[in-house]
VEXDREN-2710 file (C-alpha; in Angstrom, 1 decimal):
% VEXDREN-2710
k/r/px/py/pz
1/MET/-5.6/18.3/13.9
2/ALA/-9.2/17.1/13.7
3/LYS/-8.0/13.5/13.6
4/LYS/-5.9/14.0/16.8
5/ASP/-8.8/15.7/18.6
6/ARG/-11.1/12.9/17.6
7/ILE/-8.7/10.3/19.0
8/ILE/-8.3/12.1/22.3
9/ARG/-12.0/12.4/22.7
10/GLN/-12.5/8.7/22.0
11/GLU/-9.9/7.9/24.7
12/LEU/-11.6/10.2/27.2
13/ARG/-14.9/8.6/26.5
14/GLN/-13.3/5.2/27.1
15/TRP/-11.8/6.3/30.4
16/ARG/-15.2/7.6/31.5
17/ASP/-17.0/4.4/30.5
18/ASP/-14.4/2.4/32.4
19/SER/-14.9/4.6/35.5
20/LEU/-11.3/5.8/35.4
21/ILE/-12.4/9.5/35.4
22/SER/-15.5/11.2/36.6
23/GLN/-18.1/12.8/34.3
24/GLU/-17.1/16.2/35.5
25/LEU/-13.5/15.7/34.6
26/TYR/-14.5/14.2/31.3
27/ASP/-16.6/17.3/30.5
28/SER/-13.7/19.6/31.5
29/LEU/-11.1/17.8/29.4
30/SER/-13.3/17.0/26.4
31/SER/-14.3/20.6/26.0
32/ARG/-10.7/21.5/25.1
33/TYR/-10.9/19.4/21.9
34/ARG/-13.4/20.0/19.1
35/GLU/-15.6/17.2/17.9
36/GLU/-16.5/17.1/14.2
37/ALA/-19.0/14.8/12.6
38/TRP/-16.8/14.6/9.6
39/ASP/-13.0/14.8/9.3
40/VAL/-13.1/17.1/6.2
41/SER/-9.4/16.8/5.6
42/VAL/-9.7/13.0/5.1
43/ILE/-12.6/13.5/2.6
44/ILE/-10.6/16.2/0.7
45/ARG/-7.4/14.0/0.6
46/TRP/-9.1/10.9/-0.7
47/THR/-11.3/12.8/-3.1
48/LEU/-8.3/14.4/-4.6
49/ILE/-6.3/11.1/-4.8
50/LEU/-9.1/9.3/-6.6
51/GLY/-9.7/12.3/-8.8
52/ALA/-6.0/12.5/-9.8
53/ILE/-5.8/8.8/-10.7
54/MET/-9.0/8.8/-12.7
55/LEU/-8.2/12.1/-14.5
56/GLY/-4.7/10.9/-15.5
57/ILE/-5.9/7.5/-16.8
58/GLY/-8.9/9.1/-18.5
59/LEU/-6.9/11.7/-20.4
60/ILE/-4.3/9.1/-21.6
61/SER/-7.1/6.7/-22.8
62/PHE/-9.0/9.6/-24.4
63/PHE/-6.2/10.9/-26.6
64/LEU/-5.0/7.3/-27.5
65/ALA/-8.6/6.6/-28.7
66/ILE/-9.2/9.7/-30.8
67/MET/-5.8/10.2/-32.4
68/ASP/-4.3/8.1/-35.1
69/SER/-0.8/9.6/-34.8
70/MET/1.3/8.5/-31.9
71/ALA/3.6/11.5/-32.4
72/LEU/0.6/13.8/-31.9
73/VAL/-0.4/11.9/-28.8
74/ALA/3.1/12.3/-27.4
75/ILE/3.0/16.1/-28.1
76/VAL/-0.4/16.5/-26.4
77/LEU/0.5/14.4/-23.4
78/THR/3.8/16.4/-23.0
79/LEU/1.9/19.7/-23.1
80/LEU/-0.7/18.5/-20.6
81/CYS/2.0/17.1/-18.3
82/GLY/3.8/20.4/-18.3
83/LEU/0.7/22.4/-17.6
84/SER/-0.4/20.1/-14.8
85/TYR/3.0/20.3/-13.2
86/TYR/3.2/24.1/-13.6
87/PHE/-0.2/24.8/-12.0
88/GLY/0.3/22.1/-9.4
89/PHE/3.7/23.5/-8.4
90/SER/2.3/27.0/-8.2
91/MET/-0.5/25.9/-5.9
92/THR/1.9/24.3/-3.5
93/SER/4.0/27.5/-3.2
94/ARG/3.2/29.7/-0.2
95/THR/4.4/32.7/-2.1
96/SER/1.7/32.4/-4.7
97/GLY/-1.7/34.0/-4.2
98/ARG/-3.4/30.6/-4.6
99/TYR/-2.0/28.3/-2.0
100/TYR/-3.9/25.1/-2.1
101/PRO/-1.3/22.4/-1.3
102/LYS/-3.6/19.4/-1.4
103/SER/-5.1/20.3/-4.8
104/GLY/-1.6/21.3/-6.0
105/ASN/-0.2/17.9/-5.1
106/ALA/-3.1/16.2/-6.8
107/LEU/-2.3/18.1/-10.0
108/ILE/1.4/17.0/-9.7
109/ALA/0.2/13.4/-9.4
110/VAL/-1.9/13.9/-12.6
111/ALA/1.3/15.2/-14.3
112/CYS/3.2/12.1/-13.2
113/LEU/0.6/9.8/-14.6
114/LEU/0.5/11.7/-17.9
115/LEU/4.3/11.5/-18.0
116/CYS/4.2/7.8/-17.6
117/GLY/1.9/7.5/-20.6
118/ASP/4.0/10.0/-22.5
119/ILE/7.2/7.9/-21.9
120/PHE/5.6/4.8/-23.2
121/VAL/4.3/6.6/-26.3
122/ILE/7.7/8.1/-27.0
123/GLY/9.3/4.7/-26.3
124/ASP/7.0/3.1/-28.9
125/LEU/7.9/5.8/-31.5
126/LEU/11.7/5.3/-30.8
127/SER/11.6/1.5/-30.4
128/SER/14.3/-0.5/-32.1
129/GLY/12.3/-3.7/-31.8
130/SER/14.3/-5.1/-28.9
131/GLY/11.2/-5.5/-26.8
132/HIS/13.0/-4.1/-23.7
133/TRP/10.0/-1.9/-22.7
134/PRO/10.4/-2.5/-18.9
135/PHE/13.3/0.0/-19.0
136/LEU/10.6/2.6/-19.6
137/LEU/9.1/1.8/-16.3
138/LEU/12.4/2.3/-14.6
139/ILE/12.7/5.8/-16.2
140/ALA/9.2/6.7/-15.1
141/SER/9.9/5.4/-11.5
142/ALA/13.1/7.4/-11.3
143/ILE/11.3/10.6/-12.3
144/TYR/8.5/9.8/-9.8
145/PHE/11.0/9.4/-7.0
146/SER/12.6/12.8/-7.9
147/VAL/9.2/14.6/-7.9
148/ALA/8.0/12.9/-4.7
149/TYR/11.1/13.9/-2.7
150/TRP/11.2/17.4/-4.3
151/HIS/7.6/18.2/-3.4
152/LYS/7.2/15.9/-0.4
153/ASN/4.3/14.2/-2.3
154/THR/3.4/10.9/-0.7
155/LEU/1.0/9.9/-3.5
156/VAL/3.7/10.2/-6.1
157/LEU/6.0/8.2/-3.9
158/VAL/3.4/5.4/-3.9
159/PHE/3.3/5.6/-7.7
160/ALA/7.2/5.4/-7.7
161/LEU/7.2/2.3/-5.4
162/LEU/4.5/0.6/-7.5
163/GLY/6.3/1.4/-10.7
164/LEU/9.6/0.1/-9.3
165/ALA/7.9/-3.1/-8.2
166/THR/6.3/-3.5/-11.7
167/TRP/9.7/-2.8/-13.3
168/PHE/11.4/-5.4/-11.1
169/GLY/8.8/-8.1/-12.1
170/THR/8.8/-7.3/-15.8
171/GLU/12.6/-6.8/-16.0
172/SER/13.3/-10.2/-14.4
173/GLY/10.7/-11.6/-16.8
174/TYR/12.4/-10.0/-19.8
175/MET/15.8/-11.4/-18.6
176/SER/14.4/-14.9/-18.4
177/GLY/12.8/-14.7/-21.8
178/TRP/9.4/-14.0/-20.3
179/GLY/9.6/-17.4/-18.6
180/THR/7.9/-18.1/-15.3
181/TYR/11.2/-18.6/-13.4
182/PHE/14.2/-16.3/-12.9
183/LEU/17.2/-17.8/-11.1
184/GLY/15.0/-20.7/-10.2
185/LEU/12.4/-18.3/-8.5
186/ASN/8.9/-17.7/-9.5
187/TYR/7.4/-14.2/-9.3
188/PRO/6.1/-14.4/-5.7
189/MET/9.4/-15.7/-4.4
190/ARG/11.3/-12.8/-6.0
191/PHE/9.0/-10.3/-4.3
192/ALA/9.2/-12.1/-1.0
193/LEU/13.0/-11.7/-1.0
194/VAL/13.1/-8.1/-2.2
195/SER/10.2/-6.6/-0.3
196/PRO/12.0/-6.6/3.1
197/LEU/14.5/-4.1/1.5
198/VAL/11.6/-1.7/1.0
199/VAL/10.7/-2.0/4.7
200/LEU/14.4/-1.5/5.6
201/PHE/14.6/1.7/3.5
202/GLY/11.6/3.0/5.4
203/TYR/13.4/2.2/8.7
204/LEU/16.4/4.2/7.5
205/HIS/14.1/7.1/6.7
206/GLU/12.7/7.0/10.1
207/LYS/16.0/6.7/12.0
208/LEU/18.3/8.8/9.9
209/ARG/15.7/11.3/8.5
210/LEU/17.0/10.7/5.0
211/PHE/16.4/13.6/2.6
212/ASN/14.3/15.3/5.3
213/ALA/11.4/13.0/4.3
214/PRO/8.0/13.5/6.0
215/GLU/6.6/10.8/8.3
216/SER/4.1/9.8/5.6
217/PHE/7.0/8.6/3.5
218/VAL/8.1/6.2/6.2
219/LYS/4.5/4.8/6.4
220/ALA/4.4/4.4/2.6
221/TYR/7.6/2.4/2.6
222/TYR/6.5/0.2/5.5
223/SER/3.0/-0.3/4.0
224/ILE/4.2/-1.3/0.5
225/GLY/6.9/-3.5/1.8
226/LEU/4.8/-5.3/4.3
227/LEU/1.9/-5.7/1.8
228/TYR/4.1/-7.2/-0.9
229/VAL/6.0/-9.6/1.4
230/ASN/2.7/-10.9/2.9
231/LEU/0.9/-11.2/-0.5
232/SER/4.0/-13.1/-1.9
233/LEU/4.1/-15.6/1.0
234/TRP/0.3/-16.0/0.8
235/ILE/0.5/-17.0/-2.9
236/MET/3.3/-19.4/-2.2
237/SER/1.4/-21.0/0.7
238/ILE/-1.3/-21.9/-1.9
239/PHE/0.8/-22.6/-5.1
240/GLY/4.3/-23.1/-3.8
241/ASN/7.4/-22.0/-5.8
242/TYR/5.7/-22.9/-9.1
243/GLY/4.5/-20.8/-12.0
244/ASP/2.9/-23.6/-14.0
245/ILE/-0.6/-24.6/-12.9
246/ASP/0.0/-28.2/-14.0
247/ILE/3.1/-28.6/-11.8
248/TRP/1.3/-26.9/-8.9
249/ARG/-1.5/-29.5/-8.9
250/ASP/1.1/-32.1/-8.2
251/ALA/2.7/-30.2/-5.2
252/SER/2.5/-32.1/-1.9
253/GLN/0.6/-30.7/1.0
254/TRP/3.8/-30.9/3.1
255/GLU/5.5/-28.5/0.7
256/LEU/2.7/-26.0/0.9
257/LEU/2.5/-26.4/4.6
258/VAL/6.2/-25.4/4.8
259/PHE/5.4/-22.1/3.0
260/ALA/2.4/-21.5/5.3
261/LEU/4.7/-22.0/8.3
262/ILE/7.3/-19.6/6.9
263/TRP/4.5/-17.1/6.2
264/GLY/3.2/-17.4/9.8
265/LEU/6.7/-17.1/11.2
266/ALA/7.4/-14.0/9.2
267/ASP/4.2/-12.4/10.6
268/VAL/5.2/-13.4/14.1
269/VAL/8.5/-11.6/13.6
270/ILE/6.6/-8.6/12.2
271/PHE/4.3/-8.6/15.2
272/VAL/7.3/-8.7/17.6
273/ILE/9.0/-5.9/15.8
274/GLY/5.8/-3.8/15.9
275/SER/5.3/-4.5/19.6
276/ARG/8.8/-3.5/20.4
277/TRP/8.7/-0.3/18.4
278/GLN/5.1/0.4/19.4
279/ASN/4.3/0.6/15.7
280/ARG/0.6/-0.2/15.0
281/MET/1.1/-0.6/11.3
282/PHE/3.5/-3.6/11.9
283/THR/1.2/-5.2/14.5
284/GLY/-1.9/-4.5/12.4
285/TYR/-0.4/-6.1/9.3
286/ALA/0.9/-9.1/11.3
287/ILE/-2.5/-9.8/13.0
288/VAL/-4.5/-9.4/9.7
289/PHE/-2.3/-11.8/7.8
290/LEU/-1.9/-14.3/10.6
291/ILE/-5.7/-14.5/10.6
292/LEU/-5.8/-14.7/6.8
293/ASN/-3.2/-17.6/7.0
294/LEU/-5.5/-19.5/9.4
295/TYR/-8.5/-18.9/7.2
296/THR/-6.6/-20.0/4.1
297/ARG/-5.6/-23.3/5.9
298/TYR/-9.1/-23.8/7.1
299/PHE/-10.5/-23.5/3.5
300/GLU/-7.7/-25.7/2.2
301/PHE/-8.2/-28.6/4.5
302/PHE/-12.0/-28.6/5.2
303/TRP/-13.7/-27.1/2.1
304/ASP/-14.0/-30.4/0.3
305/GLU/-14.4/-32.5/3.5
306/MET/-17.2/-30.7/5.2
307/HIS/-20.8/-29.8/4.5
308/LYS/-20.9/-26.2/3.3
309/ALA/-23.5/-25.1/5.9
310/LEU/-21.4/-26.6/8.8
311/PHE/-18.2/-25.2/7.2
312/PHE/-19.5/-21.6/7.4
313/ILE/-21.2/-22.0/10.8
314/ILE/-17.9/-23.2/12.4
315/LEU/-16.0/-20.5/10.6
316/GLY/-18.4/-17.7/11.7
317/GLY/-18.6/-19.0/15.3
318/ILE/-14.8/-19.1/15.6
319/SER/-14.5/-15.6/14.1
320/ILE/-17.1/-14.1/16.4
321/THR/-15.6/-15.8/19.5
322/ALA/-12.1/-14.5/18.5
323/GLY/-13.5/-11.0/18.1
324/LEU/-15.2/-11.1/21.5
325/LEU/-12.0/-12.2/23.2
326/PHE/-10.0/-9.4/21.5
327/GLU/-12.7/-6.9/22.6
328/ARG/-12.6/-8.1/26.2
329/ARG/-8.8/-7.9/26.2
330/LEU/-8.9/-4.4/24.8
331/LYS/-11.4/-3.3/27.4
332/LYS/-9.3/-4.8/30.2
333/ALA/-6.1/-3.1/29.1
334/PRO/-7.0/0.4/30.5
335/ARG/-7.9/-1.0/33.8
336/GLU/-4.6/-2.9/34.1
337/GLN/-2.7/0.2/33.2
338/ALA/-4.6/2.2/35.8
END
């Protein structure tokens, strides 16, 4: 609620500064929305997220360091996982006397991290020597998805998506004998082809309300999918569809330019989709990575050809000019709507 109030007050201030409303009307409207110096809920959320990640990693590392028996480590991690899940679940239940949903979800996230470490320890104990350890990531991801949807926990969903992406990369590597290519594709190309499916799954959640998922789940799917597809195309615009550094050095500039154009075209499509849906996440990702694409090409073509002082002067001047033009356009938008 505090975030919505802050956004509304910012818009009212902008309208007043642009002379769209009078000072009296601004005072009357803004008095209905509280103004806080700090959005406490944001501070609490990120403190708990970082705390859950660090606590889970720290506990796993600690017991692996002090215990010589992997079986004992598995027992301890299992107990800690169960306790974290029990107390986290109880804190998210409205029927309990200690209803702290944010802290409870953080404890559930800690339990999931401990579970991942536990699965790998047990997998090591039961290993037959096949080396097929990526399958353990798939098991952990499946459990993460189950917990995320059961408790409507967005942080655990992010863990599940990252775990699934890691499984996809390592499983395809295992199937290719840990070679760089799988079906003729290097790692970035594989993710570039699969990541749009993650975005599509988020779209299905938004339109069909699958599993009664919260809106934050939709954002998680969109964010992870858009990030992976852009990072994959960015890497290919620099290295091409190669995994061997020696081969990449012989790649032609025309070939790399093709990948850069494909990346740019993909972001144009993302921007158009975001504009049509009025989805700021899509337009934001598209603009950021379009600018990054131009910056990358600038470095690629002029870093070795231009004096470094002149290189940064031109780059800084272009950036400030672009920022000024965007700000002017943003300031004109309310007047045009009025």
